[in-house]
GUPA-598155 format. One record per residue (C-alpha): residue in three letters; x, y, z. Coordinates in steps of 0.001 Angstrom, whole numbers, padded with zeros to 6 digits, always signed. Each point is the difference from the previous one (the first is absolute). Example, Ala and Ser with C-alpha at 12.3 -4.5 7.8 and 13.67 -1.06 7.14 Angstrom:
Ala+012300-004500+007800Ser+001370+003440-000660
% end
This chain:
Met+125640+101285+051198Lys-001939+002007+002614Arg+001742+000078+003379Tyr-002137+002424+002017Asp-003660+000239+000859Cys+000239+003803+000122Ala+002560+002564-001165Leu+000259+003774-000206Val+001481+001936-002920Trp+001579+003286+001092Phe+000115+002445-002921Arg+002727+002642+000155Arg+001636+001375-003151Asp-001814-002499-002239Leu-003450+001550-000347Arg-001461-002282-002652Asn-002012-003230-000018His+001656-001401-003121Asp+003494-001422-000505Asn+000680+000331+003722Ala+002432-002566+001420Ala-001161+000070+003633Leu-003692-000117-000900Tyr+000609-002855-002427His+001902-002131+002497Ala-002518+000638+002771Leu-002950-000942-002190Arg+001722-003227-001037Glu+001201-000959+003464Ala-002960+000865+002248Arg-003647-001048-000048Gln-001151+003470+000969Val+001861+003251-000640His-000659+003403+001532Cys+001567+003213-001350Ala+001117+003124+001832Phe+001638+003365-000505Val+001311+002190+002805Phe+000397+003749-000201Asp+003131-000324+002114Ser+000224+002839+002496Glu+003725-000635+000494Ile+000486+001078-003615Leu-002726+002621-000259Asp+000961+001779+003216Arg+003423+000767-001488Leu-001540+001939-002895Gln+000189+003729+000639Asn-002540+001051-002619Arg-003599-000927+000781Glu-000825+000553-003681Asp+002258-002765-001259Arg-000792-001180-003527Arg+001439-003430+000698Val-002493-000669+002762Glu-002852+001035-002248Phe+001395-002168-002824Ile+000140-002978+002376Trp-003510+000783+001256His-001439-000121-003525Ala+001967-003184-000772Val-001279-001695+003163Gln-003576+000893-000949Glu+000429-001587-003425Leu+001661-003069+001500Ala-002895-000402+002436Leu-002524+000221-002840Ala+001934-002560-002057Leu+000137-002446+002902Gly-003688+000648+000645Lys-000887-001014-003559Trp+001687-003316+000738Gly-002078-000386+003137Gly+002732+000999+002441Thr+000567+003029+002169Leu+002920+002186+001067His+000467+000649+003705Thr+001273+003574+000181Leu+001656+001106+003222Thr+001746+003130+001241Gly+002805-000120+002539Pro+003368-001712+000543Ala+000146-002955-002390Arg+002444-001914+002177Glu-002754-000227+002627Leu-003158-000074-002109Val+000997-002792-002390Pro+000667-002622+002722Glu-003154+001146+001829Leu-002129-000409-003135Ala+001542-003379-000749Lys-000884-001168+003518Lys-003535+001364-000275Leu-000563-001757-003332Gln+001757-003153+001236Ala+002402+000273-002920Glu+002846-002457+000364Ala+002294+001934-002347Val+000448+003477-001459Tyr+001111+000318-003623Ala+001695+003155-001251Asn+002342+001061-002755Gln+003621+000649+000879Asp+001181+003491+000837Tyr+003693+000886+000021Glu+000295+003263+001917Pro+001705-000243+003408Gln-002941+001405+001971Ser-002436-002264-001836Leu+002172-003026+000684Glu+000081+000890+003702Arg-003814+000386+000014Asp-000464-003351-001740Ala+002328-001686+002477Ala-002106+001382+002853Val-003204-001254-001657Ala+001579-003438-000538Arg+000961-000170+003686Ser-003502+000924+001131Leu-001593-002516-002344Gly+002408-002663+001180Gln-000960+000634+003626Gln-003631-000703-000865Gly+000808-003072-002057Gly-000054+001643-003420Ala+002504+000855-002703Leu+000882+002758-002479His+000732-001066-003581Thr+001479+002534-002425Phe+000459-000217-003758Lys+001894+001766-002752Asp-002383+002302-001843Gln+001344+003506-000590Val+003179-000969-001871Ile+000962-002575-002613Phe+003119-001122+001879Glu+000624+000524+003706Lys+002590-000516+002705Asp+002580-002560-001187Glu-001615-000914-003303Val+002463+002054-002076Leu+003568-000226+001278Thr+003498+000168-001447Gln+001921-003186-000796Ala+001633+000429+003409Lys-003509-000127+001562Ser+000181+003597+001173Pro-002471+002795-000774Phe+000599+002157-003048Thr+000952+003617+000648Val+000268+001088-003652Phe-003106+000169-002132Thr+001197-001170-003422Pro+001244-003453+001083Tyr-003093-000309+002218Lys-002188+000714-003009Arg+001820-002620-002073Ala-000487-002594+002723Trp-003635+001070+000496Leu-000805-000355-003697Ala+001834-003320-000237Arg-002124-001356+002851Leu-003290+001359-001346Glu-002325-002730-001218Pro-003769+000049-000667Phe-000514-001740+003349Tyr+001111+003087+001936Cys-002521+002217-001800Lys-002883-002448+000152Ser-003190+001353+001506Tyr-001473-001607+003123Pro-003520-001229-000981Val-001670+001266+003167Glu-003485-000038-001526Asn+000094-003801-000332Tyr-000051-000388+003785Arg-002271+002848+001060Asp-002648-002356+001427Ala+002173-000297+003111Leu-000644+003649+000888Ala-001873+000366+003278Arg-003464+001490-000418Gly-000842+003114+001951Glu-001709+003359+000112Pro+001090+002644-002557Ala+003214+001713+001022Gln-000286+003265+001917Ile+002826+002309-001090Pro+000438+002873+002471Pro-000138+003524-001433Leu+003341+001753-000466Glu-000854+002335+002838Arg-000419-002890+002408Ile+003572-001114-000574Gly+001209+003571+000472Phe+000379+001257-003579Lys-001710+002351-002426Pro-000764-000222-003722Thr+002732+001359-002283Asn+000220+001153-003604Leu+000442-003610-001135Arg-003251-000010-001954Gln+000694+003387-001593Met+003315-001434-001209Lys-002024-002695-001785Leu+002295-002729+001291Pro-001892-003287-000463Thr+000035-002031+003210Gly-000423-003631+000928Met+000274-003080-002174Ser-002222+001467-002714Gly+002122+003151-000134Ala+003185-002033-000275His-001483-002029-002847Leu-001038+003119-001916Met+003430+001578+000407Phe+001814-003169-001013Gln-002107-000400-003135Asp+000692+003620-000878Phe+003724-000522+000447Leu+000061-003128-002127Gly-001219+002160-002859Arg+003014+002298+000503Ile+002670-002429+001151Asp+001783-000144-003365Gly+001136+003605+000474Tyr+000942-000317+003667His+003757-000075-000575Glu-000161+003289-001932Lys-002599+001913+002018Arg+000637-001069+003591Asn+002468+002822+000743Phe-002271+002860-001057Pro-002334+001112+002800Ser-002322+002044-002211Val-001056-003002-002116Arg-001953-003102+000958Gly+002927-002365-000234Val+000101-002023+003222Ser-002468-002545+001373Tyr-001149+001958+003109Leu-000538-003391+001664Ser+002450+000463+002864Val-002653+000837+002600His-002011-003052-001062Leu+003072-002193+000343Arg+000682+001555+003388Phe-003384-001015+001393Gly-000442-003151-002035Thr-003117+000919-001939Ile+001771-001661-002914Ser+002273-003035-000033Ile+003697+000316-000777Arg-000306-003377-001722Glu-002539+001376-002460Leu+002257+002937-000837Ala+003172-002068-000368Arg-001824-002593-002072Ala-001212+002651-002420Ala+003362+001768-000203Ala+001863-003247-000665Ser-002421-001053-002721Ile+000073+003221-002047Gln+002742+000433-002541Gly+001766+003325-000394Pro+002157+002473+001902Gly-002926+001660+001770Ala-001147-003111+001829Gln+003561-001139+000684Thr+000912+003370+001509Trp-003090-000128+002197Leu+000830-003552+001073Ser+003410+001297+001054Glu-001756+002498+002276Leu-001914-002859+001617Val+003325-001761+000563Trp+001334+003158+001694Arg-002972-000256+002360Asp+000895-003573+000969Phe+003646+001037+000340Tyr-000772+002683+002560Phe-002198-002403+001969Ala+002919-002422+000081Ile+002379+002724+001173Leu-002356+000974+002815Tyr-000407-003617+001068His+003719-000856-000005Phe+001302+003380+001210Pro-002625+001478+002384His+002559+002528+001262Val-000822+002115-003103Thr-003109+001305+001736Gln+002195+002034+002343His+003436+000039-001602Ala+001737+000243-003335Phe+000289-003348-001751Lys+003687+000832-000378Arg+000702+000685+003636Glu+002967+002285-000732Tyr-002531+002554-001261Asp-001462+000311+003473Arg+003004+002301+000408Leu-001431+002538-002462Arg-000329+003372+001692Phe-002688+002149-001583Pro-000748+003560+001133Asn-003730-000915+000062Ser-001381+003503-000385Lys-003586-000033+001248Ala-000784+002989-002212His+001252-001819-003084Phe-001933-003113+000959Ala-003211+002001+000461Ala+000473+001681-003393Trp+000460-003412-001614Cys-003077-001442+001724Glu-002157+002941-001051Gly+001239+000216-003591Arg+001678+003393+000175Thr+003657-000727-000742Gly+000093+002184-003116Tyr+000706-003037-002210Pro-003252-000468-001959Leu+000094-003757-000624Val+000850-000756+003623Asp-002732+002336+001215Ala-002562-001463-002396Ala+000871-003502+001203Met-000405+000897+003651Arg-003264+001834-000605Gln-001334-002994-001903Leu+000849-002176+003001Asn-001636+002367+002484Gln-003155+000499-002065Thr-000573-003562-001205Gly+002137-002443+001992Tyr+001629-001111-003239Met+003365+000795-001526His+001316-001223-003331Asn+002924-002413+000406Arg+002483+002124-001962Leu-000905+002949+002199Arg+000506-002047+003165Met+003627-000426-001043Val+000357+003675-000940Ala-001589+001248+003229Ala+001996-002402+002170Ser+003292+000844-001659Phe-000721+003703+000368Leu-000749-000261+003721Val+003140-001972+000786Lys+002533+001283-002516Asp-001113+003598-000552Leu-001531+000890+003362His+002213-002367+002042Val-002795-001399+002133Asp+000218-003552+001355Trp-001812-002476-002253Arg-001947-001335+002983Trp-001806+003334+000323Gly-001261-000325-003553Glu-000784-003687+000408Arg-002231+000796+002974Tyr-001754+002804-001886Phe-000773-002286-002928Ala-001226-002624+002474Gln-002510+002505+001336Arg-001209+001196-003392Leu+000174-002775-002597Asn-003215-001900-000685Asp+002111-002974-001058Phe+002492+000226+002846Asp+001769-003295+000385Leu+002891-000212+002439Ala+002165-002242-002199Ala-000356+002024-003207Asn+000089+003392+001701Asn+003118-000822+001991Gly+001667-001587-003010Gly-000764+002974-002215Trp+001261+002546+002502Gln+003197-001903+000700Trp+000548-000361-003755Ser-000320+003749-000494Ala+002137+000787+003041Ser+002674-002474-001157Thr-000129-001752+003379Gly-001799-003144-001115Cys+000649-003207-001884Asp+000684+000450-003704Ala-000510+003706+000540Gln+000617+003033-002173Pro+003758+000704+000416Trp+000462+002861+002443Phe+001905+002099-002528Arg-002894-000151-002501Ile-002364+002787+000886Phe-003225+000828-001810Asn-000038+003500-001446Pro-003589+001194+000623Val+000044+002282-003042Thr+001283-002711-002319Gln-002597-002420+001349Ser-002674+002618-000607Arg+001072+000630-003587Asn+000314-003713-000767Phe-003238-001264+001529Asp-002344+002990-000080Pro+001389+001832-003044Asp-003076+002159-000633Gly-000666+000614+003695Arg-003430-001634-000210Phe+000350-001775+003329Ile+001503+003043+001688Arg-002979+002126-001051Met-002419-002540+001525Tyr+001360+000592+003492Val+001868+003306-000160Pro-002620+002369-001426Glu+002235+002969+000826Leu+002019-000985-003073Glu-002955-000739-002254Asp+000833+002728-002518Val+003767-000427+000001Asp+001531-001053-003309Ser+000671-003756-000294Lys+003729+000511-000397Ala+000270+002350+002947Ile-002302-001866+002397His+002794-002324+001172Glu+002135+002920+001235Pro-002440+002865+000619Trp+002560+001877+002093Asn+001756+000916-003256Leu-002999+001958-001267Thr+000587+003707-000391Ala-002252+002457+001808Val-001818+000686-003275Glu-000481-003724-000667Gln-001290-000537+003524Leu-002491+002801-000439Ala-001188-001453-003312Ala-000409-003448+001597Gly-001776+001369+003057Val+002517-001343+002481Ala+002383+001657+002430Ile+002924-002253+000843Gly+000803+000323+003685Lys-003531+001177+000763Gly-002712-001841-001932Tyr+002268-002996-000479Pro+003130-000573+002104Ser+003546+000431-001183Pro+002125-003185+000230Ile+000856-000656+003630Val+003357-001499-000999Asp+002339+000162-002961His+000214-003478-001502Ala+003653+000228-001004Ala+001076+001150+003455Ala-002250-002582+001672Arg+001481-002768-002145Lys+003504+000961+001080Arg-001033-000072+003651Thr-001657-003416-000479Leu+003231-001511-001243Glu+001774+001349+003060Ile-002635-001466+002358Tyr+000204-003450-001546Lys+003793-000006-000171Ala+000139+000943+003682Ala-002159-003045+000813Gly+002585-002199-001635Glu-000058-001290-003540Pro-000976-003683-000052
% end
């Protein structure tokens, strides 16, 4: 079975020592296995904020991974710099004949991995990659014509029809841990040494690492039966909050899908559908990489938005005068998290009320979201902007007031992040601009001063949206 005397496992967005495809295959196929993680400067240098919660989340996860490997007798080589250079150099130093890693699907990551493979090849080595962050990848779910799906519902049907216990089976890494190379305890550099500062991650009480993912998953399993009813209400604990753990692989997608598929009831089935959406967007990114720069439906590259910088700034800062939108954006800015329903509301508002190009919003979310994932973020924005596959039809436009009344009826979520409206009546909080002067005085708010007036009229903005999309050419 074992083909190599020495191999190196390169951890990326799979920060766990259990149910890890690359680690499993390396331990089975090499007599001695080293492990490494690189704080990749090519990625980190692009981050504008030196207090980035994602970097701190990764840092904590890497520490826990190193401890877990240490308990098995192994160690984690932790490096800082360009991974495309450091990984081949470390492999050569350790005399590793092969590097094992889990597959990434983003264009820049694929280019990096190709460069690493070339360098390894030049020194007589090889790069082996494995499916780990999705249930089905690449060409595993195709139409009968052997082409990629571009509509979710038939993709979901095909995905579910293909799903068997085998695809959710856990890799028994622990059975082969004796192949781990012994070494000194891992030395994880302080955040400051890699150019970052501590954030409010701990104050947010977001559990990190594998142990944090386990705690959050167990908590969600106790609530999963009500997921289908509660998931759209941001003021209640209805969703799993596991997206950041999925993003960095502190929990296995196989474990989640296995649980969702085994639980009877609409809650688990609705959540499983969300996991299928995740695979769907990965497939779209893989088959149609042009979506990173262009509309999936290329005719919508012809959309001509006014792109008011003032409107964009108001949206980013949560001062549009629409309470639910502002609360959503302030939640994002303060915590790095935004409820999924609110991501759709905020995105629709930016594009179809403020008439700002969806790519501006996509980039802002990419900078701020703890769970930023290129495939899901791009897919979600193109869905909201009606430019993507299986997208919201362009003539269907979210009404921010209706969304507010439907999904935050008592204004509980709004009050969490828009304290200016804390004392406004629950019925009036969705449209505070309609308060009389006396009512404003009683509620301790001055619309237009203490809290902004709406920067656009929704009805007028909707009319203009229809004109913009019609001018681009109806598909």
